[in-house]
N, C-alpha and C positions, 0 to 999 in steps of 0.2 A: 366372422359372422357380420361384423359391421360393414366390411367391404361389399359383401353380397347385397345387403340392404341399400347401401350407397349406390351401387351400380343399378339396381332395380329402380330406385328413386330417380336417378339421372335419366334412365330410359323412359320413365313415365313423363318426366318433365319435357324431354325432347319430343315425345309423341304428342304432348299437349300443344307444343309450339307448331308441330306439323299440322295439327287440326286447326289451329288459329290461322296459320298462313293459308291453308286450303279454304277456309271459310272466307277470309278476306279477298281471296282471288275471285270470288263470285261477284265482287263489286266492279271488276274490270272486264270489259267484253273480250272474249277470246282467250283470257288468261288460263282457263282450265283446259283449253284445247292444245296448249303448248306441251312440249315434251316434259317440262318441269311439272306442269299441271297434271299430266297423265300419271307421272310417278307419285305425286301426292295423292291423287285419286285412288290409286292402287293401295296406298298405305292407309288412307283415311276412311274410304267408303265401307270396308268390311266392319269397322267399328261403329260408324254412324248409322248404318242401315237398320239395325234392330231398334234404335231410338226413333228413327223416322217412321217405322211401322207402328210404334206405340203412341208417339206424340204427333198429332196432326198439325199441319202448319196453321198459323193464325193469319189468315188472309195471305199476304205476300211474304210473311215473315216465318221462317223456319227456326223454331227455338230448340229443336232437338240437339244441335251441336253444343248449345250452352249446357244442356243437361249432361251430355256426354263428357264435356270438359269437367263439370262438377263431379261426375262419377270418378274420373281419373284423379282429381284432387282428393276426394274422400278415400280412394284406394291408397294413395300415397300416405295420407295421414294414418290410415288403418295399418299400413305396413310398419310405420314407425311405432305405433302403439303395440303392435305384436312384438316388435324388437325389444321394447321396454319390458314387456311381460316375460319374454324369454330370458332376459337378463336379470329379472327379479326386482325391477325398480318399482 
């Protein structure tokens, strides 16, 4: 059971880093149009799109990726709390 939660937590952490790298790529012109940028876009955009529909940009700043990353962090913490409940801690 622990290994399943560990794998899921690791996957969420890696996905968080994918989002962070994708967001940072917007600071560099043409970075998102590269093949690496296209791969990250295919991974990140399906998760970011619902947040972008709900949270409008503040001027030139899009805060929806920050909220998306926080949701992933809360999901990770919630998984570990669920694990503790299942074990009876």
